[in-house]
C-alpha positions in Angstrom: -9.2 36.7 -24.1 -7.5 37.4 -27.3 -3.4 36.9 -28.5 -2.8 40.3 -27.7 -3.9 40.2 -24.3 -1.8 37.3 -24.1 1.5 39.5 -25.5 0.9 42.1 -23.3 1.0 39.6 -20.5 4.3 38.2 -21.5 5.9 41.5 -22.0 4.6 42.7 -18.4 6.5 39.8 -17.4 9.6 40.1 -19.2 10.2 43.8 -17.8 10.0 42.5 -14.3 12.2 39.2 -15.4 13.7 39.1 -11.2 10.3 39.7 -9.7 8.7 37.5 -12.1 11.5 34.8 -11.8 11.7 35.2 -7.8 7.3 34.4 -8.1 7.6 31.4 -10.3 10.2 30.1 -7.8 7.7 30.0 -4.9 5.2 28.6 -7.0 7.6 25.8 -8.0 8.5 25.3 -4.4 5.2 24.8 -3.5 4.1 22.3 -6.2 7.0 20.6 -5.7 5.7 20.0 -2.1 2.5 19.3 -3.1 3.8 16.4 -5.6 6.1 14.9 -3.4 4.1 14.8 -0.2 1.2 13.2 -2.5 4.4 10.9 -3.8 5.1 9.6 0.0 1.4 8.9 0.6 1.4 6.5 -2.6 4.8 5.0 -1.8 3.0 4.4 2.0 0.2 2.2 -0.3 2.6 0.9 -1.8 4.3 -0.4 1.2 1.1 -1.6 2.7 0.1 -3.5 -0.3 3.8 -5.3 -0.3 3.5 -6.4 3.1 0.2 -8.1 2.9 0.7 -9.0 -1.2 3.7 -11.2 0.8 1.4 -13.0 3.1 -1.8 -14.0 0.6 -4.1 -11.1 0.3 -7.0 -13.0 -0.4 -6.4 -16.0 2.3 -8.7 -16.7 5.3 -7.1 -19.0 8.5 -9.9 -20.8 10.4 -8.8 -21.3 14.2 -11.1 -23.2 16.8 -11.4 -22.0 19.9 -14.1 -22.2 22.5 -17.8 -21.3 22.6 -18.6 -18.3 24.6 -22.5 -18.3 24.3 -25.2 -21.4 24.7 -26.3 -22.6 21.3 -28.2 -25.8 20.3 -28.6 -27.2 23.6 -24.8 -26.6 24.0 -23.1 -25.0 27.2 -20.9 -22.3 26.9 -17.3 -23.1 27.3 -17.4 -26.4 24.7 -14.1 -27.1 23.0 -14.0 -26.6 18.9 -12.1 -29.4 17.4 -11.5 -29.2 13.6 -10.8 -32.8 11.5 -10.1 -33.4 7.8 -14.2 -33.6 7.5 -14.3 -30.1 8.0 -12.2 -29.4 4.7 -14.4 -31.3 2.9 -17.4 -30.0 4.3 -16.1 -26.5 3.4 -15.4 -27.4 0.0 -18.8 -28.7 -0.6 -21.0 -25.9 1.0 -18.5 -22.8 0.2 -17.9 -22.7 -3.7 -16.2 -19.3 -2.7 -13.6 -20.9 -1.7 -10.9 -22.0 -4.4 -7.9 -23.7 -2.4 -7.8 -24.9 0.7 -5.6 -26.8 3.0 -6.0 -28.4 6.8 -3.1 -27.7 8.9 -1.6 -29.1 11.8 1.7 -27.9 13.1 4.2 -29.7 15.9 8.0 -28.8 17.1 9.8 -31.4 16.8 13.9 -32.0 16.9 15.3 -31.2 13.5 18.9 -33.2 12.6 21.5 -32.5 9.9 25.0 -34.3 10.5 26.0 -33.3 13.8 23.9 -29.8 13.7 20.4 -30.5 16.1 17.4 -27.7 16.4 14.1 -27.7 17.7 11.7 -26.1 14.6 8.4 -25.7 13.8 7.1 -28.8 11.4 4.1 -28.1 9.7 1.9 -31.0 7.9 0.0 -29.3 4.9 -1.6 -30.1 0.8 0.7 -28.8 -1.9 -1.8 -25.9 -2.5 -0.6 -24.1 0.5 2.4 -23.1 -1.2 -0.4 -20.6 -3.7 -2.4 -19.7 -0.6 0.5 -18.3 1.7 2.5 -17.4 -1.5 5.7 -19.7 -0.4 8.1 -19.0 -2.9 10.5 -21.1 -3.5 14.4 -20.2 -4.0 16.1 -23.7 -4.5 14.2 -26.7 -6.0 10.4 -27.2 -5.5 7.0 -27.7 -3.4 6.2 -31.3 -3.0 3.2 -31.9 -4.9 0.0 -33.8 -5.2 1.6 -37.5 -6.0 3.9 -37.0 -2.9 1.3 -36.2 -1.0 -0.8 -39.6 -1.7 2.1 -41.5 -1.4 3.2 -40.1 2.2 6.6 -39.1 0.8 8.8 -38.1 3.3 9.9 -35.3 1.5 10.5 -31.5 3.2 10.7 -28.4 1.9 12.9 -25.8 4.2 12.3 -22.0 5.3 15.1 -19.7 4.8 17.0 -19.4 8.3 16.1 -23.3 8.7 18.1 -24.4 6.0 20.9 -21.6 7.2 20.5 -22.9 10.6 20.9 -26.7 9.6 23.4 -26.0 6.4 24.6 -23.1 6.3 26.0 -21.7 3.1 26.0 -25.3 1.7 23.3 -26.7 -0.9 20.6 -28.5 1.0 18.6 -29.8 -2.4 18.9 -33.7 -2.2 20.3 -34.1 1.5 18.4 -35.8 4.1 17.8 -34.7 7.3 16.0 -36.2 10.3 12.5 -35.3 11.9 12.0 -36.8 15.3 14.3 -39.4 14.2 12.7 -39.8 10.6 14.7 -39.5 7.3 13.1 -36.9 5.1 14.9 -36.0 1.5 14.9 -32.0 1.2 13.8 -31.6 -2.5 13.2 -27.4 -2.0 14.1 -24.2 0.0 11.6 -21.5 0.8 12.6 -17.5 0.0 12.7 -15.6 3.3 9.4 -14.1 4.3 9.5 -10.4 6.0 9.7 -11.3 9.4 9.6 -9.0 12.4 11.0 -9.7 15.8 11.3 -13.6 16.6 8.8 -14.8 14.9 9.5 -18.2 13.2 7.8 -17.9 10.3 11.5 -18.5 8.3 12.3 -21.4 10.4 9.1 -24.0 9.6 9.4 -26.8 8.0 6.7 -27.9 5.3 6.0 -31.6 4.8 2.7 -33.3 3.4 -0.2 -33.8 5.4 -0.2 -37.1 4.8 3.0 -37.8 6.3 2.4 -35.7 9.0 0.8 -38.6 10.2 4.0 -40.3 11.2 4.7 -37.8 13.6 2.0 -36.9 15.2 -2.1 -37.4 15.1 -3.6 -35.8 12.4 -6.9 -36.3 13.2 -7.8 -33.0 14.9 -6.6 -30.1 13.1 -4.9 -26.7 14.4 -6.1 -24.4 11.2 -7.9 -24.9 8.0 -6.6 -22.3 5.7 -7.9 -21.1 2.0 -7.9 -18.8 -0.9 -10.5 -17.2 -2.6 -11.3 -15.1 -5.7 -14.2 -13.2 -4.9 -14.3 -9.2 -3.4 -16.8 -9.5 -0.8 -14.7 -11.3 2.2 -17.0 -10.0 4.6 -20.1 -12.0 2.8 -17.6 -15.2 2.6 -16.6 -15.2 6.5 -20.7 -15.2 7.3 -20.9 -18.2 4.6 -18.0 -20.0 6.1 -19.5 -19.2 9.7 -22.6 -20.3 9.1 -21.6 -24.1 7.6 -19.2 -24.2 10.9 -22.0 -23.2 13.6 -23.9 -26.0 11.9 -21.7 -28.7 12.2 -20.2 -27.8 15.2 -23.7 -26.7 17.2 -22.4 -22.9 17.9 -23.6 -19.5 17.0 -22.6 -18.1 14.2 -21.9 -14.9 15.9 -19.4 -16.3 18.8 -16.4 -15.0 17.9 -14.3 -16.9 20.7 -15.7 -20.2 19.3 -14.2 -19.4 15.9 -11.8 -17.2 14.9 -11.2 -16.1 11.6 -8.0 -14.2 10.3 -8.9 -12.3 7.4 -5.9 -11.0 5.5 -8.1 -8.3 3.3 -10.1 -7.2 6.9 -6.4 -5.7 7.6 -5.7 -4.8 4.0 -9.2 -2.5 4.1 -8.1 -1.1 6.9 -4.7 -0.2 6.0 -6.3 1.3 3.1 -8.7 3.7 4.7 -5.7 4.6 6.8 -3.3 5.4 3.7 -6.3 7.3 1.9 -6.8 9.6 5.1 -2.8 10.3 4.8 -2.9 11.2 1.4 -5.9 13.8 2.2 -3.9 15.2 5.0 -0.5 15.6 2.9 -2.4 17.0 0.1 -4.1 19.4 2.8 -0.5 20.3 3.9 0.6 20.5 0.5 -1.9 22.8 -0.4 -1.2 25.0 2.6 2.3 25.5 1.3 1.2 26.3 -2.0 -1.1 28.6 -1.3 2.0 30.8 0.7 3.6 31.2 -2.7 0.0 31.7 -3.7 -0.2 34.6 -1.1 3.2 35.8 -2.7 2.0 35.7 -6.3 -1.1 37.8 -5.2 0.9 40.4 -3.5 3.6 40.8 -6.2 0.3 41.1 -8.6 -1.0 43.7 -6.7 2.2 45.7 -6.3 2.0 45.2 -10.5 -1.1 47.0 -10.5 -0.1 49.9 -8.4 3.0 50.2 -10.6 1.0 50.2 -14.3 -1.6 52.4 -12.7 -0.7 54.9 -15.5 -0.2 52.4 -18.0 -3.8 50.6 -17.3 -5.5 54.0 -17.6 -3.8 54.4 -20.8 -5.0 51.5 -22.1 -8.8 52.1 -21.3 -8.7 55.3 -22.8 -7.2 54.2 -25.8 -10.5 51.8 -25.7 -9.4 48.6 -23.5 -12.5 47.1 -22.0 -12.4 46.1 -18.4 -12.2 42.6 -19.0 -9.5 43.1 -21.3 -7.7 44.4 -18.5 -8.9 41.6 -16.4 -7.9 39.0 -18.6 -4.5 40.4 -19.2 -3.4 40.2 -15.5 -5.6 37.2 -15.2 -3.2 35.5 -17.9 0.1 36.8 -16.3 -0.5 35.6 -13.2 -1.6 32.1 -14.5 1.8 32.2 -16.8 3.6 32.2 -14.0 2.1 29.9 -12.1 2.3 27.6 -15.2 5.8 27.6 -15.7 6.4 27.7 -12.2 4.2 24.1 -11.9 6.4 22.9 -14.8 9.7 23.6 -13.2 8.3 22.7 -9.4 7.1 19.0 -10.7 10.6 18.5 -12.1 12.2 19.6 -9.2 9.9 16.5 -7.8 10.9 14.5 -10.0 14.7 14.6 -9.5 14.3 14.6 -5.5 12.0 11.6 -6.0 14.9 9.5 -7.9 17.7 11.2 -5.5 15.9 10.0 -2.5 15.4 6.3 -3.5 14.4 3.9 -1.0 13.3 5.0 2.1 14.4 2.8 5.3 11.5 2.1 7.3 10.1 -1.3 7.9 13.5 -2.6 7.0 14.7 -1.1 10.5 12.2 -3.4 12.1 11.7 -6.2 10.3 14.3 -8.9 8.4 14.0 -9.3 4.7 11.6 -6.5 4.3 12.8 -4.2 1.8 9.9 -4.1 0.0 8.4 -2.4 3.0 10.2 0.3 2.6 8.6 3.9 1.3 9.3 4.9 -2.3 8.3 8.5 -3.5 6.3 7.5 -6.3 4.7 9.8 -9.1 1.9 8.5 -10.7 -0.3 10.2 -13.1 -3.0 10.5 -10.3 -0.6 12.3 -8.4 0.0 15.0 -11.2 -3.5 15.4 -11.7 -4.1 16.4 -8.5 -1.3 18.5 -8.4 -2.5 20.7 -11.2 -5.9 20.8 -9.9 -4.7 22.2 -7.1 -2.1 24.8 -8.7 -4.8 25.5 -10.8 -7.3 26.6 -8.0 -4.3 28.4 -6.2 -3.7 30.3 -9.6 -7.1 31.3 -10.0 -7.8 32.6 -6.7 -4.1 34.6 -6.3 -4.8 36.1 -10.2 -8.2 37.1 -9.4 -8.2 39.5 -6.8 -5.3 41.8 -8.7 -7.0 41.5 -12.5 -10.0 42.4 -10.9 -8.8 45.6 -9.3 -6.7 46.5 -12.2 -10.3 46.2 -14.5 -12.1 48.3 -12.0 -9.6 51.2 -12.1 -11.0 54.4 -13.2 -9.4 55.5 -16.3 -9.0 59.4 -15.3 -7.9 58.6 -11.7 -5.5 56.5 -13.8 -4.1 58.5 -15.9 -3.3 61.1 -12.9 -2.0 58.8 -11.2 1.8 59.0 -10.6 
């Protein structure tokens, strides 16, 4: 393809400016649709990441249940009971665990001044803040020293603080939990909360101090975090260790429930990928409509310029020169339309801003709303789709023009 071919294609585009402009608009609209649909798919993926990240992505929660299979001479139906020894057992035998905490829950009567409420109180080790991504909006979380000293300190979730203190400062104040005095040392940032979930009404105290309120010999659950990527292998290892200790079948899902955040993340990633593929297909079909318009316009151009093509061939132009002239014209129209379409997509994405989705169903869930995210990967995919459509749309008219017989073409009126 020579420079003369490019000049001839550009001259032909300038000669039919209105037709060229309308064709470019069609291509621009098509590529803008592709980019925006892919950006929407990216936004959905980011929303899922934000939601799970706020609760700790690489986190597992173990909850004891009741056996449903016979194992080790034990009949089905035997209850499992976790103890603090199980925490030490997992720490010794599963090195992939980076942080681990026992957990005991209790619904307690909480009092401050004349106000009284029933809130859930949770006894954990200090590392629960890292395991469950508990961020403090005010003050701090309790530490290991306070855990060892059985200090009566408490960290309030956001709604618990508002109900007890309204707009007043809570840090340094004292509340009563089932009649025992505790100092408030911190207030947590609000978590995403759907429905009547009490996640923002919990009160966290040291696990050792929880022994002043209730029996902590048996645990309600064990939570831990990890750094490895093979979460399924980690779950199998945990089940194997606990099965030996408590004499149940490792495959017994009812005996030991393992809630893995990464399991849900993986499922949603598969769904997000499927959504992206679907949106890319819809965008491609939309752009294909513009490609059909480009093909029709180029075919009309071939018909109108038949005599011109015959003259070029009579003067020595080869069929491939004519082919590349028309293909270049189609690709140039598509390229300019593509640039305009990407610019339009950026304008729309910034103008739309945040699309209210999850925050309409849940509290403190602004991070779960969708934004149109145009990343380099989106532009690469859009460019590949545009190139494919432009080549297909330009090839047919170009082939037709290159195969015209010069004698027949010169007779055309």
